[in-house]
C-alpha positions as CSV (number, residue, x, y, z in Angstrom):
1,M,-38.6,52.6,-34.3
2,T,-40.7,49.7,-33.1
3,G,-40.9,48.4,-36.7
4,V,-37.2,48.5,-37.1
5,L,-36.6,46.6,-33.9
6,L,-39.2,44.0,-34.9
7,Q,-37.6,43.6,-38.3
8,G,-34.2,43.2,-36.7
9,L,-35.6,40.6,-34.3
10,V,-37.2,38.6,-37.2
11,T,-33.9,38.8,-39.1
12,I,-31.9,37.5,-36.1
13,L,-34.5,34.7,-35.6
14,G,-34.3,33.8,-39.2
15,M,-30.5,33.6,-39.1
16,V,-30.6,31.4,-36.0
17,L,-33.1,29.1,-37.7
18,I,-31.0,28.9,-40.8
19,G,-28.0,28.2,-38.6
20,L,-29.8,25.4,-36.8
21,V,-30.9,23.9,-40.1
22,L,-27.3,23.9,-41.4
23,V,-26.1,22.4,-38.1
24,W,-28.7,19.7,-38.3
25,F,-27.9,19.0,-41.9
26,V,-24.3,18.5,-41.2
27,Q,-25.0,16.3,-38.2
28,D,-27.5,14.2,-40.1
29,V,-25.4,13.7,-43.2
30,T,-22.3,12.7,-41.2
31,Q,-23.9,10.4,-38.6
32,K,-24.0,6.7,-39.4
33,K,-26.6,5.2,-37.2
34,H,-29.9,6.3,-38.8
35,T,-30.4,5.6,-42.5
36,I,-33.4,8.0,-43.0
37,L,-31.5,11.0,-41.5
38,R,-28.4,10.2,-43.5
39,N,-30.4,10.0,-46.8
40,F,-32.9,12.8,-46.0
41,P,-31.3,15.2,-43.6
42,V,-33.4,17.6,-41.5
43,I,-36.7,16.6,-43.0
44,G,-36.0,13.0,-41.9
45,R,-36.2,14.1,-38.3
46,L,-40.0,14.3,-38.7
47,R,-40.1,10.5,-38.9
48,Y,-38.5,10.1,-35.5
49,V,-40.7,12.9,-34.0
50,F,-43.8,11.1,-35.2
51,E,-42.4,7.7,-34.1
52,R,-41.8,8.9,-30.6
53,Q,-44.8,11.0,-30.1
54,G,-47.2,8.6,-31.7
55,E,-47.6,6.5,-28.6
56,Y,-48.9,9.6,-26.8
57,F,-51.2,10.9,-29.5
58,R,-52.3,7.7,-31.4
59,Q,-55.7,7.7,-29.7
60,Y,-56.4,11.0,-31.4
61,F,-54.7,10.8,-34.8
62,F,-53.1,7.5,-35.5
63,A,-54.3,4.0,-36.6
64,N,-54.4,1.2,-34.1
65,D,-51.0,-0.4,-33.3
66,R,-52.2,-3.7,-34.7
67,E,-54.0,-2.6,-37.9
68,E,-51.3,-2.0,-40.5
69,M,-50.2,-4.7,-43.0
70,P,-48.2,-6.6,-43.8
71,F,-46.5,-5.9,-40.5
72,N,-48.2,-3.6,-38.0
73,R,-46.4,-0.9,-36.0
74,S,-46.3,-3.0,-32.8
75,V,-44.5,-5.8,-34.6
76,R,-42.0,-3.5,-36.3
77,S,-41.3,-1.7,-33.0
78,W,-40.7,-5.1,-31.4
79,V,-38.1,-5.9,-34.1
80,Y,-36.5,-2.5,-34.0
81,R,-36.0,-2.8,-30.2
82,L,-34.4,-6.2,-30.5
83,A,-32.1,-4.9,-33.3
84,K,-31.1,-1.9,-31.3
85,D,-30.5,-4.1,-28.2
86,E,-33.0,-2.1,-26.2
87,G,-34.8,-5.1,-24.8
88,G,-38.3,-6.3,-25.4
89,T,-39.9,-4.7,-22.3
90,I,-43.0,-2.5,-22.6
91,G,-45.3,-0.8,-20.0
92,F,-48.9,-0.6,-19.0
93,G,-50.3,-3.4,-21.1
94,S,-50.3,-5.2,-24.4
95,T,-52.1,-3.8,-27.4
96,N,-52.5,-7.4,-28.7
97,N,-56.2,-8.5,-28.7
98,I,-55.6,-11.8,-27.0
99,S,-59.2,-13.0,-27.8
100,E,-58.9,-12.6,-31.6
101,P,-59.1,-15.9,-33.5
102,G,-55.7,-17.0,-34.7
103,N,-53.8,-15.6,-31.7
104,I,-51.3,-17.9,-30.1
105,I,-51.0,-18.4,-26.3
106,F,-48.2,-20.3,-24.7
107,V,-49.0,-22.5,-21.8
108,N,-47.1,-21.2,-18.8
109,A,-45.8,-23.7,-16.2
110,A,-46.8,-23.5,-12.6
111,F,-43.2,-24.0,-11.8
112,P,-41.1,-22.5,-14.5
113,V,-37.4,-23.4,-15.0
114,L,-35.0,-21.7,-12.6
115,E,-31.9,-19.9,-13.9
116,E,-29.6,-22.7,-12.7
117,E,-31.8,-25.4,-14.3
118,R,-31.7,-23.9,-17.8
119,A,-29.6,-25.6,-20.5
120,P,-28.2,-24.1,-23.7
121,T,-30.2,-24.8,-26.8
122,P,-28.2,-27.5,-28.5
123,P,-27.1,-27.2,-32.2
124,L,-28.4,-29.6,-34.8
125,I,-26.4,-31.4,-37.5
126,I,-27.8,-31.2,-41.0
127,G,-26.8,-34.1,-43.3
128,A,-25.2,-36.3,-40.7
129,G,-24.4,-39.7,-42.1
130,Y,-25.4,-38.9,-45.6
131,C,-22.8,-36.4,-46.9
132,R,-19.0,-35.9,-46.6
133,E,-19.3,-32.5,-44.8
134,P,-22.4,-32.3,-42.5
135,F,-23.3,-28.8,-41.3
136,E,-23.6,-28.0,-37.6
137,A,-26.3,-25.3,-37.3
138,K,-26.2,-23.4,-33.9
139,S,-28.8,-20.7,-34.2
140,I,-32.6,-21.3,-34.3
141,V,-33.2,-18.0,-36.1
142,N,-31.4,-17.5,-39.5
143,V,-31.3,-15.2,-42.5
144,S,-33.7,-16.3,-45.2
145,G,-33.0,-16.1,-48.9
146,M,-32.6,-12.6,-50.2
147,S,-30.7,-12.3,-53.6
148,F,-28.0,-9.8,-54.3
149,G,-30.0,-7.8,-56.8
150,A,-33.2,-7.9,-54.8
151,I,-31.2,-6.3,-52.0
152,S,-28.2,-4.0,-52.2
153,E,-24.5,-4.5,-51.8
154,P,-24.3,-2.8,-48.3
155,A,-27.4,-4.8,-47.2
156,V,-25.7,-8.1,-48.2
157,R,-22.4,-7.1,-46.5
158,A,-24.2,-6.1,-43.3
159,L,-26.2,-9.3,-43.2
160,S,-23.1,-11.4,-43.8
161,R,-21.1,-9.7,-41.0
162,G,-24.1,-9.7,-38.7
163,A,-24.8,-13.4,-39.3
164,K,-21.2,-14.2,-38.5
165,A,-21.3,-12.2,-35.2
166,A,-24.6,-13.9,-34.2
167,G,-23.5,-17.4,-35.2
168,C,-26.4,-18.0,-37.7
169,W,-26.5,-18.9,-41.3
170,M,-27.3,-16.7,-44.3
171,D,-29.2,-18.0,-47.4
172,T,-28.0,-16.4,-50.7
173,G,-31.4,-16.4,-52.4
174,E,-31.6,-17.4,-56.0
175,G,-29.3,-14.7,-57.3
176,G,-26.1,-16.6,-56.9
177,L,-23.1,-16.3,-54.5
178,S,-21.5,-12.9,-54.5
179,P,-18.3,-11.7,-52.9
180,Y,-20.4,-9.8,-50.4
181,H,-22.0,-13.0,-49.0
182,I,-18.5,-14.4,-48.4
183,E,-16.7,-11.4,-47.0
184,G,-18.4,-11.5,-43.6
185,G,-17.3,-15.1,-43.0
186,C,-20.7,-16.4,-41.9
187,D,-22.2,-19.9,-42.7
188,I,-23.8,-19.8,-46.1
189,I,-26.5,-21.8,-47.7
190,M,-26.4,-21.3,-51.5
191,Q,-29.8,-21.4,-53.2
192,I,-30.1,-22.8,-56.7
193,G,-33.2,-21.4,-58.2
194,T,-35.1,-22.3,-61.4
195,A,-32.7,-20.2,-63.6
196,N,-29.6,-21.7,-62.0
197,Y,-28.1,-18.2,-61.4
198,G,-24.5,-18.4,-60.5
199,V,-24.1,-22.1,-61.5
200,R,-25.4,-22.0,-65.1
201,D,-23.8,-22.5,-68.4
202,A,-24.2,-20.4,-71.5
203,E,-27.5,-22.0,-72.3
204,G,-28.9,-21.6,-68.7
205,K,-28.5,-25.2,-67.8
206,L,-27.0,-26.4,-64.5
207,D,-23.2,-26.5,-64.6
208,L,-22.0,-29.1,-62.2
209,E,-18.4,-28.0,-62.4
210,K,-19.5,-24.6,-61.1
211,V,-21.3,-26.2,-58.3
212,K,-18.2,-28.2,-57.4
213,S,-16.0,-25.0,-57.5
214,L,-18.3,-23.1,-55.2
215,A,-18.9,-26.0,-52.7
216,P,-15.8,-25.1,-50.5
217,K,-17.3,-21.6,-49.9
218,V,-20.7,-22.8,-48.6
219,K,-22.2,-25.0,-45.9
220,A,-25.1,-26.4,-47.9
221,F,-27.1,-26.1,-51.2
222,E,-30.8,-25.5,-51.5
223,I,-32.9,-26.3,-54.5
224,K,-35.6,-23.7,-54.7
225,L,-38.9,-24.9,-56.2
226,S,-41.0,-22.0,-55.1
227,Q,-41.4,-19.4,-52.4
228,G,-44.5,-18.4,-50.5
229,A,-45.0,-15.0,-52.1
230,K,-45.1,-16.3,-55.6
231,P,-45.5,-20.1,-55.9
232,G,-46.0,-21.1,-59.5
233,K,-43.9,-18.2,-60.8
234,G,-40.2,-17.6,-60.9
235,G,-38.2,-14.7,-59.5
236,V,-38.5,-11.2,-61.0
237,L,-35.7,-8.7,-61.0
238,P,-36.5,-5.5,-63.0
239,A,-34.0,-4.3,-65.6
240,A,-33.2,-1.2,-63.5
241,K,-31.7,-3.4,-60.8
242,V,-29.7,-5.7,-63.2
243,T,-26.3,-3.9,-63.0
244,E,-23.1,-5.1,-64.7
245,E,-21.9,-6.7,-61.5
246,I,-25.2,-8.5,-60.8
247,A,-25.5,-9.7,-64.4
248,A,-22.0,-11.1,-64.2
249,I,-22.7,-13.0,-61.0
250,R,-26.0,-14.4,-62.3
251,G,-24.6,-15.1,-65.8
252,I,-27.3,-13.0,-67.6
253,P,-27.4,-9.9,-69.9
254,V,-27.1,-6.6,-68.2
255,H,-29.9,-4.0,-68.0
256,E,-32.6,-6.6,-69.0
257,D,-35.4,-8.0,-66.8
258,S,-34.1,-11.1,-64.9
259,I,-37.1,-13.4,-64.9
260,S,-36.7,-17.0,-63.8
261,P,-38.8,-19.9,-65.2
262,N,-41.6,-21.0,-63.0
263,R,-39.9,-24.3,-62.4
264,H,-36.6,-26.1,-63.2
265,R,-36.9,-27.1,-66.8
266,D,-35.1,-30.5,-66.3
267,L,-37.1,-31.4,-63.2
268,A,-40.6,-32.6,-64.0
269,N,-41.4,-35.2,-61.3
270,M,-40.4,-36.3,-57.8
271,P,-37.8,-39.0,-58.8
272,Q,-36.0,-36.4,-61.0
273,L,-36.0,-33.9,-58.1
274,L,-34.6,-36.4,-55.6
275,E,-32.0,-37.7,-58.1
276,R,-30.9,-34.1,-58.4
277,V,-30.6,-33.9,-54.6
278,R,-28.5,-37.0,-54.5
279,L,-26.3,-35.8,-57.4
280,L,-25.6,-32.4,-55.9
281,R,-24.7,-34.0,-52.6
282,E,-22.3,-36.4,-54.2
283,I,-20.6,-33.7,-56.2
284,S,-20.3,-31.1,-53.5
285,G,-20.0,-33.2,-50.4
286,K,-22.4,-30.8,-48.7
287,P,-26.0,-31.2,-47.4
288,V,-28.7,-30.5,-50.0
289,G,-32.2,-29.4,-49.2
290,I,-35.4,-28.2,-51.0
291,K,-37.3,-24.9,-50.5
292,T,-40.9,-24.9,-51.4
293,A,-44.3,-23.4,-50.6
294,I,-47.1,-26.0,-49.9
295,G,-50.4,-25.9,-51.8
296,G,-51.8,-29.3,-50.6
297,W,-50.8,-32.7,-49.5
298,E,-49.7,-34.2,-52.8
299,F,-46.2,-32.8,-52.7
300,M,-45.3,-34.3,-49.3
301,R,-47.1,-37.6,-50.1
302,A,-45.1,-38.0,-53.3
303,L,-41.8,-37.0,-51.7
304,C,-42.1,-39.4,-48.8
305,E,-43.2,-42.3,-50.9
306,T,-40.4,-41.7,-53.4
307,V,-37.8,-41.5,-50.7
308,N,-38.9,-44.7,-49.1
309,R,-38.7,-46.3,-52.6
310,M,-35.3,-44.9,-53.6
311,G,-33.7,-45.1,-50.2
312,L,-32.7,-42.6,-47.5
313,E,-29.7,-41.3,-49.4
314,A,-32.1,-39.8,-51.9
315,A,-33.9,-37.8,-49.2
316,P,-33.3,-34.0,-48.9
317,D,-31.2,-33.2,-45.9
318,F,-33.6,-30.4,-45.1
319,L,-36.9,-28.9,-46.2
320,A,-37.4,-25.1,-46.1
321,I,-41.1,-24.6,-45.9
322,D,-42.3,-21.1,-46.9
323,G,-45.8,-20.0,-46.0
324,G,-48.1,-18.2,-48.4
325,E,-47.7,-15.0,-46.4
326,G,-44.0,-14.9,-47.4
327,G,-42.5,-11.8,-48.8
328,T,-40.5,-10.9,-52.0
329,G,-39.0,-8.0,-53.9
330,A,-41.5,-8.3,-56.7
331,A,-44.5,-10.6,-57.5
332,P,-48.0,-10.4,-59.0
333,Q,-50.6,-9.5,-56.3
334,A,-52.9,-12.3,-57.4
335,L,-50.2,-14.8,-56.3
336,M,-49.1,-12.9,-53.3
337,D,-52.6,-12.6,-51.9
338,H,-54.1,-16.0,-52.8
339,M,-51.6,-18.7,-53.6
340,A,-50.2,-21.4,-51.2
341,L,-51.1,-22.4,-47.7
342,P,-50.1,-20.1,-44.7
343,I,-47.3,-21.5,-42.6
344,A,-49.8,-22.1,-39.7
345,E,-51.4,-24.9,-41.7
346,A,-48.5,-26.0,-44.0
347,L,-45.8,-26.6,-41.3
348,P,-47.7,-29.1,-39.1
349,R,-48.8,-31.0,-42.1
350,V,-45.3,-31.3,-43.5
351,V,-44.0,-32.4,-40.1
352,D,-46.8,-35.0,-39.8
353,A,-46.0,-36.4,-43.3
354,L,-42.4,-36.9,-42.2
355,I,-43.4,-38.6,-39.0
356,E,-45.9,-40.9,-40.7
357,S,-43.3,-42.0,-43.3
358,G,-40.5,-42.5,-40.7
359,L,-38.4,-39.7,-42.2
360,R,-38.6,-37.1,-39.4
361,D,-35.2,-37.9,-38.0
362,R,-33.7,-37.9,-41.5
363,V,-35.0,-34.5,-42.7
364,R,-34.5,-31.2,-40.9
365,V,-37.4,-28.7,-41.2
366,I,-37.0,-25.0,-41.6
367,A,-40.0,-22.7,-41.3
368,A,-40.6,-19.2,-42.8
369,G,-43.5,-16.9,-43.4
370,K,-43.8,-13.7,-41.3
371,L,-42.1,-15.4,-38.4
372,V,-40.3,-12.1,-37.4
373,T,-41.0,-12.2,-33.6
374,S,-39.8,-14.6,-31.0
375,A,-43.4,-15.6,-30.2
376,K,-44.0,-16.7,-33.8
377,A,-40.7,-18.4,-34.0
378,A,-41.4,-20.3,-30.8
379,W,-44.8,-21.3,-32.2
380,A,-43.0,-22.8,-35.2
381,L,-40.8,-24.9,-32.9
382,C,-43.9,-26.1,-31.1
383,A,-45.4,-27.1,-34.5
384,G,-42.3,-29.2,-35.3
385,A,-39.7,-26.9,-37.0
386,D,-36.0,-27.3,-36.3
387,F,-35.1,-23.8,-37.4
388,V,-36.7,-20.6,-38.4
389,N,-35.8,-18.4,-41.4
390,T,-36.8,-14.8,-41.8
391,A,-36.0,-12.2,-44.5
392,R,-38.2,-9.2,-43.6
393,G,-37.2,-9.4,-39.9
394,F,-33.6,-8.9,-40.9
395,M,-34.6,-6.2,-43.3
396,F,-36.2,-4.3,-40.4
397,S,-33.0,-4.8,-38.5
398,L,-31.2,-3.1,-41.4
399,G,-33.5,-0.1,-41.1
400,C,-36.3,-1.0,-43.5
401,I,-39.4,1.1,-42.8
402,Q,-41.9,-0.9,-44.9
403,A,-42.0,1.7,-47.6
404,M,-43.3,-1.0,-50.0
405,R,-40.9,0.2,-52.8
406,C,-38.7,-3.0,-53.0
407,H,-39.4,-3.4,-56.8
408,T,-38.9,0.2,-57.8
409,N,-35.2,0.7,-57.0
410,T,-36.1,3.7,-54.9
411,C,-36.0,2.2,-51.4
412,P,-35.4,5.2,-49.0
413,T,-33.3,3.1,-46.6
414,G,-30.9,1.7,-49.1
415,V,-31.9,-1.9,-48.4
416,T,-33.4,-2.8,-51.8
417,T,-32.0,-0.2,-54.1
418,H,-28.8,0.1,-56.3
419,N,-29.0,3.9,-56.2
420,R,-25.6,4.8,-54.6
421,R,-27.0,7.9,-53.0
422,L,-29.7,6.0,-51.2
423,Q,-27.3,3.1,-50.3
424,R,-25.0,5.7,-48.6
425,G,-27.5,5.8,-45.7
426,L,-27.0,2.1,-44.9
427,V,-23.7,2.1,-43.0
428,V,-22.4,-1.5,-42.8
429,E,-20.3,-0.9,-39.7
430,E,-23.4,0.2,-37.8
431,K,-26.1,-2.0,-39.3
432,Y,-24.3,-5.3,-39.0
433,L,-24.5,-4.9,-35.2
434,R,-28.2,-4.6,-35.4
435,V,-28.4,-7.7,-37.5
436,A,-26.4,-9.6,-34.9
437,H,-28.5,-8.1,-32.0
438,Y,-31.7,-9.1,-33.7
439,A,-30.7,-12.7,-34.2
440,Q,-29.2,-13.0,-30.7
441,N,-32.2,-11.4,-29.0
442,M,-34.6,-13.5,-31.0
443,N,-32.9,-16.7,-29.8
444,K,-32.8,-15.3,-26.2
445,E,-36.5,-14.5,-26.2
446,I,-37.4,-17.9,-27.7
447,D,-35.5,-19.5,-24.8
448,M,-37.3,-17.2,-22.3
449,I,-40.7,-18.4,-23.6
450,A,-39.4,-22.0,-23.3
451,H,-38.4,-21.4,-19.7
452,S,-41.8,-19.9,-18.9
453,C,-43.3,-23.1,-20.3
454,G,-41.2,-25.2,-17.9
455,L,-38.7,-26.3,-20.5
456,R,-34.9,-26.3,-20.1
457,H,-34.3,-25.1,-23.7
458,A,-36.2,-24.3,-26.9
459,R,-35.7,-27.7,-28.5
460,E,-38.1,-29.2,-25.9
461,F,-41.1,-27.4,-27.4
462,R,-44.0,-29.6,-28.4
463,R,-47.5,-28.8,-29.7
464,E,-49.1,-29.0,-26.2
465,H,-47.1,-26.0,-25.1
466,V,-49.1,-23.6,-27.3
467,R,-52.8,-22.9,-27.8
468,V,-54.6,-21.2,-30.7
469,V,-57.5,-18.9,-30.1
470,T,-60.5,-20.1,-32.1
471,S,-63.2,-17.7,-30.8
472,A,-63.5,-14.8,-28.3
473,W,-64.2,-17.3,-25.6
474,E,-62.1,-20.3,-26.4
475,S,-58.6,-21.5,-27.3
476,V,-57.5,-25.0,-28.4
477,A,-54.2,-26.7,-27.9
478,L,-52.1,-27.0,-31.1
479,S,-51.8,-30.7,-30.3
480,T,-55.6,-30.9,-30.6
481,L,-55.8,-29.0,-33.8
482,F,-52.9,-31.0,-35.3
483,P,-52.6,-34.2,-33.3
484,Y,-49.3,-36.1,-33.7
485,P,-49.7,-39.1,-36.0
486,K,-50.1,-42.4,-34.1
487,G,-47.0,-44.3,-33.4
């Protein structure tokens, strides 16, 4: 009798468990906020259990908050909170080792700026006086170049709508201008990479008529020389990600590897590059800039000398400087690990070269390279940047979990895959809000740091407002490490 009752009890519990699983499955598949749950119902709940319980058990089972690469758990959690509009407040104390060399420390003011003394961070004009349609850029933090192809259709759509809501710009990346970039109505910077995707003729050469036809849809053009994750090598989009739609936008064969040349074939020296800048500006009427990683001082020396020889109209309207720690969808590890200067060294040197040559007021500077938190972005402003671009920060806002599968077309969160089943988890109507919150809260926290330094707004940052830890017992002002050029 007891055995029969026990068997009946087990059967009832089993039915209850199956019922719960079915209920959870339906809930997870139909909800739209959490990508992992939508793509991996029931089992995906384990991720959120570990995420929430990790802070209580990490001292027993989990790695240190600050150990993981390329972005540790603490940084990712910071970005997730901003994107979910949950605020950046934490308790007990920081897990950041403040005495570790390379750490940045802002110089707090004895008398910080009061609420009523604060001023809105002013926009900056790009191309004023040198093109027919200058671009007024309002946001310090903006969406860095991510090609349609490297990222998915819903990812592009969410970024476009989110950028519009936040008032920031979106860079297309080298894959050309897609309808999904345009549909959100945000400000767009169109990147022209070494393969001229989106503006190429049948032979792959730059088609100026196509540039002219696209000009009304964008705010500026960007000539890409290189990016920090793979300087010296062109873009790589595996054949599995070259769909018919992507091939049509880029102007390339479908289902074949899309590999860009390692440089523009018709640009072999600085005069040719700056002549291209001037030509595109004249044809489009829009500002034209250059994106590059920095490997040494020859590039900036040659650029400044050539501009001063050719005249200010030949100068790029902006320079987008990408640090060697920048990310990408696919690149050789040898280049990703060891090529190009980190943004911490490249950015001050670029700004100094512009100051020394009298071009700082002419050329806007955009910084990128793991600047996904407000503190890193504020450091870049101290170093001399006018704006900050981030790609991976916005990927995190879309739900990226750093699965490191960007090049495999199997991204579990739908951000970098063209698998429709996995894309289903990325619900544009939900994720665009997180994109907007991330940008808005980044700008808000950058201003908060400025106010703590005694500044009215973030554009008053200078190098003396931040220090860099050089040893366990000492930090040095950035203005001492990189003193402003005389005069």
